[in-house]
Kinemage of the C-alpha trace (Angstrom):
@kinemage 1
@onewidth
@group {chain A} dominant
@subgroup {mainchain}
@vectorlist {calphas} color= white
{ca met a 1} P 23.775 16.577 3.363
{ca thr a 2} L 23.374 16.415 7.134
{ca pro a 3} L 23.339 13.035 8.924
{ca glu a 4} L 19.659 13.626 9.756
{ca arg a 5} L 18.782 14.100 6.067
{ca arg a 6} L 20.792 10.999 5.121
{ca arg a 7} L 18.763 8.937 7.582
{ca gln a 8} L 15.536 10.332 6.143
{ca tyr a 9} L 16.558 9.427 2.589
{ca ala a 10} L 17.687 5.964 3.742
{ca trp a 11} L 14.264 5.449 5.323
{ca ala a 12} L 12.487 6.695 2.186
{ca met a 13} L 14.514 4.392 -0.089
{ca tyr a 14} L 12.609 1.444 1.356
{ca asp a 15} L 9.518 2.952 -0.279
{ca trp a 16} L 11.479 3.168 -3.543
{ca gly a 17} L 12.188 -0.569 -3.255
{ca asn a 18} L 8.973 -2.133 -1.993
{ca ser a 19} L 6.738 -0.001 -4.226
{ca ala a 20} L 7.856 -2.202 -7.127
{ca phe a 21} L 5.696 -4.938 -5.602
{ca ala a 22} L 2.705 -2.600 -5.432
{ca thr a 23} L 3.095 -1.466 -9.049
{ca thr a 24} L 4.388 -4.449 -11.028
{ca val a 25} L 2.760 -7.224 -8.987
{ca val a 26} L -0.402 -5.955 -7.252
{ca ala a 27} L -1.666 -3.298 -9.657
{ca gly a 28} L 0.017 -4.242 -12.924
{ca leu a 29} L 1.202 -7.575 -14.226
{ca phe a 30} L -0.182 -10.072 -11.720
{ca pro a 31} L -3.918 -9.503 -12.463
{ca ile a 32} L -3.277 -9.724 -16.209
{ca phe a 33} L -0.930 -12.722 -16.013
{ca phe a 34} L -3.250 -14.449 -13.544
{ca glu a 35} L -6.137 -14.107 -16.014
{ca gln a 36} L -4.256 -14.993 -19.180
{ca tyr a 37} L -1.737 -17.604 -17.978
{ca trp a 38} L -2.082 -19.022 -14.466
{ca ala a 39} L -5.915 -19.081 -14.340
{ca asn a 40} L -6.736 -19.198 -18.045
{ca asn a 41} L -8.773 -22.363 -17.395
{ca leu a 42} L -11.216 -20.482 -15.099
{ca asp a 43} L -14.148 -18.278 -16.122
{ca ser a 44} L -13.927 -14.496 -15.665
{ca gly a 45} L -16.129 -14.286 -12.573
{ca thr a 46} L -14.228 -17.045 -10.779
{ca arg a 47} L -10.877 -15.417 -11.591
{ca thr a 48} L -12.036 -12.079 -10.162
{ca phe a 49} L -13.412 -13.841 -7.080
{ca trp a 50} L -10.118 -15.604 -6.302
{ca leu a 51} L -8.146 -12.428 -6.938
{ca gly a 52} L -10.327 -10.702 -4.356
{ca val a 53} L -9.979 -13.613 -1.931
{ca ala a 54} L -6.169 -13.504 -2.161
{ca ser a 55} L -6.106 -9.761 -1.534
{ca ser a 56} L -8.523 -10.034 1.376
{ca ala a 57} L -6.779 -13.031 2.988
{ca ser a 58} L -3.445 -11.204 3.111
{ca ser a 59} L -5.116 -8.133 4.582
{ca leu a 60} L -6.888 -10.260 7.208
{ca ala a 61} L -3.558 -11.777 8.261
{ca val a 62} L -2.165 -8.281 8.803
{ca val a 63} L -5.266 -7.348 10.801
{ca val a 64} L -4.454 -10.188 13.203
{ca leu a 65} L -0.665 -9.801 13.333
{ca ala a 66} L 0.152 -6.101 13.126
{ca pro a 67} L -0.950 -4.733 16.539
{ca leu a 68} L 0.492 -7.634 18.550
{ca leu a 69} L 3.811 -7.708 16.716
{ca gly a 70} L 3.936 -3.927 16.937
{ca ser a 71} L 3.672 -4.071 20.733
{ca val a 72} L 6.404 -6.728 20.863
{ca ala a 73} L 8.601 -4.611 18.596
{ca asp a 74} L 8.131 -1.514 20.763
{ca arg a 75} L 9.097 -3.352 23.952
{ca gly a 76} L 12.218 -4.947 22.519
{ca gly a 77} L 13.339 -2.411 19.923
{ca leu a 78} L 12.577 -5.004 17.243
{ca lys a 79} L 10.890 -2.965 14.528
{ca lys a 80} L 13.795 -3.324 12.115
{ca arg a 81} L 14.046 -7.066 12.806
{ca phe a 82} L 10.367 -7.658 12.125
{ca leu a 83} L 10.658 -5.502 9.024
{ca ala a 84} L 13.525 -7.739 7.864
{ca val a 85} L 11.434 -10.904 8.402
{ca phe a 86} L 8.454 -9.633 6.418
{ca thr a 87} L 10.668 -8.162 3.731
{ca ala a 88} L 12.250 -11.595 3.295
{ca leu a 89} L 8.786 -13.209 3.087
{ca gly a 90} L 7.702 -10.749 0.400
{ca val a 91} L 10.928 -10.984 -1.586
{ca leu a 92} L 11.073 -14.799 -1.593
{ca ser a 93} L 7.380 -15.206 -2.457
{ca thr a 94} L 7.703 -12.777 -5.356
{ca ala a 95} L 10.834 -14.482 -6.659
{ca ala a 96} L 9.035 -17.849 -6.534
{ca phe a 97} L 6.552 -16.703 -9.215
{ca tyr a 98} L 9.357 -17.376 -11.685
{ca trp a 99} L 8.865 -21.148 -11.323
{ca val a 100} L 5.027 -21.320 -11.381
{ca gly a 101} L 3.744 -22.996 -14.546
{ca gln a 102} L 0.728 -22.282 -16.713
{ca gly a 103} L -2.596 -23.302 -15.153
{ca gln a 104} L -1.135 -23.476 -11.619
{ca trp a 105} L -3.471 -20.784 -10.333
{ca met a 106} L -3.667 -22.191 -6.794
{ca ile a 107} L 0.102 -21.925 -6.301
{ca ala a 108} L 0.110 -18.438 -7.833
{ca thr a 109} L -2.725 -17.385 -5.525
{ca leu a 110} L -0.883 -18.724 -2.455
{ca leu a 111} L 2.351 -16.935 -3.392
{ca phe a 112} L 0.472 -13.718 -4.058
{ca thr a 113} L -1.150 -13.973 -0.625
{ca leu a 114} L 2.207 -14.576 1.109
{ca gly a 115} L 3.915 -11.815 -0.845
{ca ser a 116} L 1.113 -9.415 0.036
{ca ile a 117} L 1.432 -10.319 3.732
{ca gly a 118} L 5.153 -9.568 3.554
{ca phe a 119} L 4.491 -6.266 1.812
{ca gln a 120} L 1.651 -5.089 4.051
{ca ala a 121} L 3.040 -6.220 7.416
{ca gly a 122} L 6.475 -4.899 6.498
{ca thr a 123} L 4.942 -1.547 5.613
{ca ser a 124} L 3.506 -1.313 9.132
{ca phe a 125} L 6.993 -1.475 10.681
{ca tyr a 126} L 8.445 0.771 7.984
{ca asp a 127} L 5.771 3.392 8.709
{ca ser a 128} L 6.436 3.227 12.442
{ca leu a 129} L 10.133 4.006 11.914
{ca ile a 130} L 9.280 7.513 10.654
{ca val a 131} L 9.376 8.714 14.273
{ca asn a 132} L 13.039 7.608 14.364
{ca val a 133} L 14.058 9.886 11.498
{ca ala a 134} L 11.699 12.910 11.520
{ca arg a 135} L 10.608 15.487 14.065
{ca asp a 136} L 7.006 16.703 14.234
{ca his a 137} L 7.460 19.640 11.879
{ca glu a 138} L 9.189 17.363 9.323
{ca met a 139} L 6.559 14.608 9.240
{ca asp a 140} L 4.603 15.824 6.183
{ca arg a 141} L 7.766 16.447 4.170
{ca val a 142} L 9.467 13.142 5.048
{ca ser a 143} L 6.316 11.046 4.605
{ca ser a 144} L 5.666 12.704 1.226
{ca leu a 145} L 9.300 12.084 0.267
{ca gly a 146} L 8.812 8.374 0.929
{ca tyr a 147} L 5.691 8.115 -1.184
{ca gly a 148} L 7.192 10.320 -3.898
{ca leu a 149} L 10.284 8.126 -4.193
{ca gly a 150} L 8.015 5.091 -4.077
{ca tyr a 151} L 6.106 6.288 -7.118
{ca leu a 152} L 9.327 7.082 -8.964
{ca gly a 153} L 11.177 3.881 -8.063
{ca gly a 154} L 8.188 1.587 -8.434
{ca gly a 155} L 7.166 3.335 -11.644
{ca gly a 156} L 10.672 3.179 -13.119
{ca leu a 157} L 10.990 -0.571 -12.684
{ca phe a 158} L 7.388 -1.023 -13.833
{ca ala a 159} L 8.199 0.856 -17.056
{ca leu a 160} L 11.132 -1.487 -17.692
{ca asn a 161} L 8.977 -4.519 -16.947
{ca val a 162} L 6.249 -3.326 -19.305
{ca leu a 163} L 8.806 -2.849 -22.069
{ca met a 164} L 10.087 -6.379 -21.437
{ca val a 165} L 6.578 -7.814 -21.705
{ca leu a 166} L 5.679 -5.856 -24.837
{ca arg a 167} L 9.043 -6.402 -26.573
{ca pro a 168} L 10.522 -9.621 -25.112
{ca gln a 169} L 12.752 -10.164 -28.144
{ca trp a 170} L 14.668 -6.979 -27.316
{ca phe a 171} L 15.835 -8.673 -24.127
{ca gly a 172} L 16.543 -12.064 -25.628
{ca leu a 173} L 13.398 -13.601 -24.090
{ca ala a 174} L 11.203 -16.203 -25.757
{ca asp a 175} L 7.817 -14.547 -25.211
{ca ala a 176} L 5.700 -12.300 -22.984
{ca ala a 177} L 5.221 -15.094 -20.424
{ca ala a 178} L 8.974 -15.450 -19.939
{ca ala a 179} L 9.285 -11.662 -19.693
{ca thr a 180} L 6.546 -11.476 -17.061
{ca lys a 181} L 8.143 -14.152 -14.913
{ca leu a 182} L 11.520 -12.396 -15.160
{ca ser a 183} L 9.787 -9.141 -14.201
{ca phe a 184} L 8.599 -10.713 -10.961
{ca met a 185} L 12.157 -11.857 -10.225
{ca leu a 186} L 13.455 -8.316 -10.861
{ca val a 187} L 10.867 -6.953 -8.406
{ca ala a 188} L 12.208 -9.299 -5.721
{ca ile a 189} L 15.802 -8.208 -6.349
{ca trp a 190} L 14.849 -4.505 -6.497
{ca trp a 191} L 12.936 -4.736 -3.212
{ca ala a 192} L 15.806 -6.511 -1.439
{ca val a 193} L 18.555 -4.182 -2.681
{ca phe a 194} L 16.818 -0.906 -1.870
{ca ala a 195} L 15.819 -2.109 1.589
{ca ile a 196} L 19.504 -2.176 2.589
{ca pro a 197} L 19.957 1.596 3.244
{ca leu a 198} L 17.208 1.573 5.876
{ca phe a 199} L 18.706 -1.372 7.741
{ca arg a 200} L 22.145 0.257 7.671
{ca ala a 201} L 21.314 3.883 8.476
{ca val a 202} L 18.019 4.195 10.379
{ca pro a 203} L 18.632 4.119 14.138
{ca glu a 204} L 16.694 1.971 16.589
{ca ala a 205} L 17.619 1.483 20.199
{ca arg a 206} L 17.883 -2.202 21.144
{ca leu a 207} L 15.905 -2.576 24.357
{ca gly a 208} L 15.654 -5.437 26.836
{ca his a 209} L 14.915 -8.784 25.174
{ca asn a 210} L 13.981 -11.787 27.301
{ca gly a 211} L 13.129 -14.268 24.582
{ca met a 212} L 10.227 -14.437 22.144
{ca leu a 213} L 7.770 -16.095 24.550
{ca asp a 214} L 8.339 -13.458 27.229
{ca asp a 215} L 8.128 -10.737 24.586
{ca leu a 216} L 4.819 -12.163 23.357
{ca arg a 217} L 3.404 -12.282 26.893
{ca ser a 218} L 4.543 -8.715 27.490
{ca gly a 219} L 3.229 -7.767 24.072
{ca phe a 220} L -0.245 -9.087 24.899
{ca ala a 221} L -0.199 -7.167 28.178
{ca gln a 222} L 0.934 -3.964 26.479
{ca leu a 223} L -1.623 -4.456 23.705
{ca ala a 224} L -4.425 -4.664 26.276
{ca gly a 225} L -3.085 -1.556 27.985
{ca thr a 226} L -2.843 0.333 24.728
{ca ile a 227} L -6.409 -0.566 23.749
{ca his a 228} L -7.494 0.908 27.086
{ca glu a 229} L -5.276 3.954 26.511
{ca leu a 230} L -6.570 4.324 22.956
{ca ser a 231} L -10.140 4.611 24.229
{ca lys a 232} L -9.059 7.770 26.078
{ca leu a 233} L -7.231 9.311 23.104
{ca lys a 234} L -10.240 10.626 21.193
{ca pro a 235} L -8.270 12.324 18.369
{ca val a 236} L -6.420 9.061 17.671
{ca trp a 237} L -9.401 6.718 17.501
{ca met a 238} L -11.518 9.268 15.625
{ca phe a 239} L -8.786 9.560 13.028
{ca leu a 240} L -8.473 5.777 12.826
{ca phe a 241} L -12.178 5.410 12.072
{ca ala a 242} L -11.984 8.111 9.409
{ca tyr a 243} L -8.892 6.520 7.899
{ca trp a 244} L -10.498 3.070 7.997
{ca leu a 245} L -13.352 4.299 5.840
{ca tyr a 246} L -11.639 6.421 3.218
{ca ile a 247} L -8.590 4.198 2.740
{ca asp a 248} L -10.969 1.336 1.899
{ca gly a 249} L -11.904 3.226 -1.245
{ca val a 250} L -8.297 4.072 -2.079
{ca asp a 251} L -7.002 0.515 -1.603
{ca thr a 252} L -9.868 -1.071 -3.504
{ca ile a 253} L -9.366 1.213 -6.500
{ca val a 254} L -5.633 0.440 -6.514
{ca arg a 255} L -6.131 -3.320 -6.247
{ca met a 256} L -9.032 -3.772 -8.638
{ca ala a 257} L -8.537 -1.039 -11.281
{ca val a 258} L -6.860 -3.316 -13.847
{ca asp a 259} L -9.410 -6.090 -13.364
{ca tyr a 260} L -12.188 -3.487 -13.681
{ca gly a 261} L -10.704 -2.233 -16.949
{ca leu a 262} L -10.440 -5.776 -18.283
{ca thr a 263} L -14.081 -6.320 -17.374
{ca leu a 264} L -15.038 -3.293 -19.464
{ca gly a 265} L -13.145 -4.769 -22.412
{ca phe a 266} L -10.174 -2.376 -22.444
{ca pro a 267} L -6.905 -3.817 -23.864
{ca ser a 268} L -4.306 -4.764 -21.270
{ca ser a 269} L -1.667 -2.575 -22.977
{ca ser a 270} L -3.853 0.503 -22.401
{ca leu a 271} L -4.388 -0.406 -18.757
{ca ile a 272} L -0.658 -0.792 -18.199
{ca ala a 273} L -0.031 2.583 -19.840
{ca ala a 274} L -2.586 4.125 -17.465
{ca leu a 275} L -0.796 2.603 -14.468
{ca leu a 276} L 2.502 4.060 -15.659
{ca met a 277} L 0.807 7.434 -15.921
{ca val a 278} L -0.297 7.159 -12.285
{ca gln a 279} L 3.266 6.423 -11.149
{ca phe a 280} L 4.953 9.310 -12.881
{ca ile a 281} L 2.231 11.821 -12.045
{ca gly a 282} L 2.245 10.490 -8.494
{ca phe a 283} L 5.934 11.320 -7.877
{ca pro a 284} L 5.725 15.141 -8.096
{ca ala a 285} L 2.130 15.154 -6.830
{ca ala a 286} L 3.037 13.363 -3.577
{ca ile a 287} L 5.924 15.781 -2.978
{ca gly a 288} L 3.576 18.649 -3.841
{ca phe a 289} L 0.996 17.570 -1.281
{ca gly a 290} L 3.686 17.742 1.407
{ca phe a 291} L 4.236 21.377 0.392
{ca ile a 292} L 0.489 22.096 0.261
{ca ala a 293} L 0.007 20.629 3.748
{ca gly a 294} L 2.717 22.934 5.048
{ca lys a 295} L 0.779 25.920 3.707
{ca ile a 296} L -2.866 25.119 4.484
{ca gly a 297} L -2.657 22.318 7.055
{ca thr a 298} L -2.649 18.546 6.709
{ca arg a 299} L -6.384 18.086 7.225
{ca arg a 300} L -7.371 20.620 4.566
{ca ala a 301} L -4.950 19.050 2.114
{ca leu a 302} L -6.568 15.671 2.810
{ca tyr a 303} L -9.998 17.176 2.136
{ca ile a 304} L -8.827 18.265 -1.309
{ca ala a 305} L -7.459 14.817 -2.170
{ca leu a 306} L -10.515 12.931 -0.887
{ca ser a 307} L -12.872 15.238 -2.769
{ca val a 308} L -11.066 14.347 -5.978
{ca tyr a 309} L -11.493 10.656 -5.117
{ca ile a 310} L -15.251 11.132 -4.776
{ca gly a 311} L -15.340 12.596 -8.268
{ca val a 312} L -13.087 9.858 -9.636
{ca thr a 313} L -15.252 7.083 -8.184
{ca ala a 314} L -18.455 8.531 -9.600
{ca tyr a 315} L -16.669 8.991 -12.939
{ca ala a 316} L -15.529 5.347 -12.891
{ca tyr a 317} L -19.149 4.215 -12.799
{ca leu a 318} L -19.737 5.957 -16.150
{ca leu a 319} L -16.560 4.817 -17.931
{ca gln a 320} L -17.049 3.855 -21.558
{ca thr a 321} L -13.738 4.427 -23.382
{ca val a 322} L -10.002 3.959 -22.900
{ca ala a 323} L -9.527 7.737 -23.114
{ca gln a 324} L -11.852 8.147 -20.132
{ca phe a 325} L -9.835 5.514 -18.245
{ca tyr a 326} L -6.705 7.625 -18.879
{ca ile a 327} L -8.445 10.715 -17.492
{ca met a 328} L -9.399 8.751 -14.396
{ca ala a 329} L -5.828 7.474 -14.005
{ca ala a 330} L -4.408 10.995 -14.245
{ca ala a 331} L -6.777 12.242 -11.544
{ca ile a 332} L -5.846 9.322 -9.272
{ca gly a 333} L -2.153 10.020 -9.827
{ca leu a 334} L -2.618 13.594 -8.635
{ca val a 335} L -4.081 12.631 -5.248
{ca gln a 336} L -3.224 9.012 -4.381
{ca gly a 337} L 0.199 9.733 -2.934
{ca gly a 338} L -1.133 12.773 -1.102
{ca val a 339} L -3.811 10.758 0.706
{ca gln a 340} L -1.313 8.063 1.680
{ca ala a 341} L 1.539 10.339 2.727
{ca leu a 342} L -0.494 12.892 4.670
{ca ser a 343} L -2.531 10.209 6.459
{ca arg a 344} L 0.716 8.661 7.686
{ca ser a 345} L 2.227 11.948 8.854
{ca tyr a 346} L -1.050 13.156 10.417
{ca tyr a 347} L -1.293 9.965 12.457
{ca ala a 348} L 2.394 9.989 13.411
{ca arg a 349} L 1.913 13.364 15.101
{ca leu a 350} L -1.135 12.146 17.054
{ca ile a 351} L 0.434 9.079 18.687
{ca pro a 352} L 3.012 8.541 21.482
{ca ala a 353} L 6.412 8.211 19.767
{ca asp a 354} L 7.589 5.472 22.146
{ca lys a 355} L 4.675 3.247 21.061
{ca ser a 356} L 4.852 3.943 17.350
{ca gly a 357} L 5.210 0.276 16.371
{ca glu a 358} L 2.055 -0.736 18.189
{ca phe a 359} L 0.037 2.330 17.200
{ca phe a 360} L 1.048 1.923 13.578
{ca gly a 361} L -0.012 -1.686 13.957
{ca phe a 362} L -3.526 -0.406 14.677
{ca tyr a 363} L -3.205 2.051 11.806
{ca asn a 364} L -2.346 -0.666 9.314
{ca met a 365} L -4.776 -3.093 10.926
{ca leu a 366} L -7.713 -0.783 10.242
{ca gly a 367} L -6.429 0.107 6.796
{ca lys a 368} L -6.070 -3.543 5.826
{ca phe a 369} L -9.306 -4.535 7.520
{ca ala a 370} L -10.973 -2.062 5.185
{ca ala a 371} L -9.167 -3.743 2.289
{ca val a 372} L -10.707 -7.045 3.366
{ca leu a 373} L -14.147 -5.640 2.567
{ca gly a 374} L -13.470 -3.645 -0.583
{ca pro a 375} L -12.016 -6.276 -2.937
{ca ile a 376} L -14.519 -8.869 -1.707
{ca ala a 377} L -17.372 -6.407 -2.399
{ca val a 378} L -16.140 -5.898 -5.943
{ca gly a 379} L -15.561 -9.617 -6.524
{ca val a 380} L -18.833 -10.847 -5.019
{ca thr a 381} L -20.905 -8.143 -6.717
{ca lys a 382} L -19.461 -9.017 -10.092
{ca leu a 383} L -19.886 -12.732 -9.438
{ca leu a 384} L -23.554 -12.347 -8.451
{ca thr a 385} L -24.693 -9.563 -10.783
{ca gly a 386} L -22.112 -9.439 -13.542
{ca asp a 387} L -21.855 -5.651 -12.978
{ca ala a 388} L -18.770 -4.390 -11.114
{ca arg a 389} L -19.888 -0.773 -11.650
{ca leu a 390} L -22.321 -1.038 -8.709
{ca ala a 391} L -19.535 -2.006 -6.288
{ca ile a 392} L -17.340 0.846 -7.546
{ca leu a 393} L -20.103 3.392 -6.948
{ca ile a 394} L -20.631 2.205 -3.350
{ca leu a 395} L -17.103 3.414 -2.526
{ca val a 396} L -18.293 7.039 -2.719
{ca leu a 397} L -19.992 6.559 0.663
{ca phe a 398} L -16.713 5.521 2.291
{ca phe a 399} L -14.999 8.723 1.148
{ca ile a 400} L -17.858 10.972 2.249
{ca val a 401} L -18.286 9.448 5.718
{ca gly a 402} L -14.509 9.311 6.165
{ca met a 403} L -14.251 13.041 5.462
{ca leu a 404} L -17.048 13.797 7.922
{ca leu a 405} L -15.262 11.878 10.679
{ca leu a 406} L -11.942 13.528 9.786
{ca ser a 407} L -13.577 16.930 10.342
{ca arg a 408} L -13.942 15.948 14.029
{ca val a 409} L -10.197 15.348 14.439
{ca pro a 410} L -8.028 18.363 15.347
{ca asp a 411} L -5.094 19.098 13.082
{ca pro a 412} L -2.148 18.180 15.359
{ca ala a 413} L 0.050 21.120 16.256
{ca arg a 414} L 3.543 21.148 14.793
{ca ser a 415} L 6.518 21.578 17.071
{ca leu a 416} L 8.953 24.325 16.163
{ca pro a 417} L 12.222 23.434 14.400
């Protein structure tokens, strides 16, 4: 393996590590454990509301922090350092779940919010480092590799965690609650260990550093300049608007799918099985979308994936049985990684490489700003009407308008090898 390929795999292994938080914590065990253990003294509507608030609060924090810290990181060559800080925040918050007792839903909510900030803000700096390991013509392949390994790594640990929860006696554990808490600790360890290759192997030039206050002042100045520059880069801001809309639907489905299934009365074991299906379908599918993009173009491949999401969202409104939930999960698994990976690589080819930290700050800012609205829409709609199906159906509009805006963005030309 060439040194260049080793750096690409080292970068992608971070996805393998931090995806355990997305699978076991965000999409899998936390919503169930929050309902049945930490917040079992709250009614269903209130639990869903606070779950949405926690998700939205973490996203709002990233909206505020990501562009500014990205500009600071670009000026000082600090992307890896900021990634280390937010990785530590996510890892420590996740590990702390182990000591939260039954009924302590406020502490659990706070830790979930902090862990989500660490995960989301860290992802912004991780994404921006793709320009350090891949040339233009490699972007789709390398980005898809990251998401593919993320599905495999996150799904593998999730499978072990599910087995622990369902069969705690096999692991010498007292009950499912003890197994769930240990699962959160394993996520923290997994995330920390598989972050190491990136910090060791991915290059980043250390630029001039005059202290944090000076860097912040310079960062504000650069941020203002970039906002002005962004207004002149029509393909970039058009793509950002398109991404802002369609990723709202994707993120909301990921975050609220388990809670939605619980609302419909599906057993938690079936919902967990569906999530596992998404992970293991998602691994080859994400890699496959990188190949498809190389054949038909990144934008056309995104059209295919987003069209499937429109069908999935409409189908979710009509769900009646667990078998139908499995069908929905399989369809999501086929396209989720493709949307995420190709959006990242598409954007990476549109932006100036020397400002990738800041531009990816905007990218994640808009993505997470969308996620502020989606979970709150689901939570508030259910709280007010008792029918989460209406909020799910509204997401179809985000996919459709997002695709229309994407059609106005040119497919960025690939440089030759």
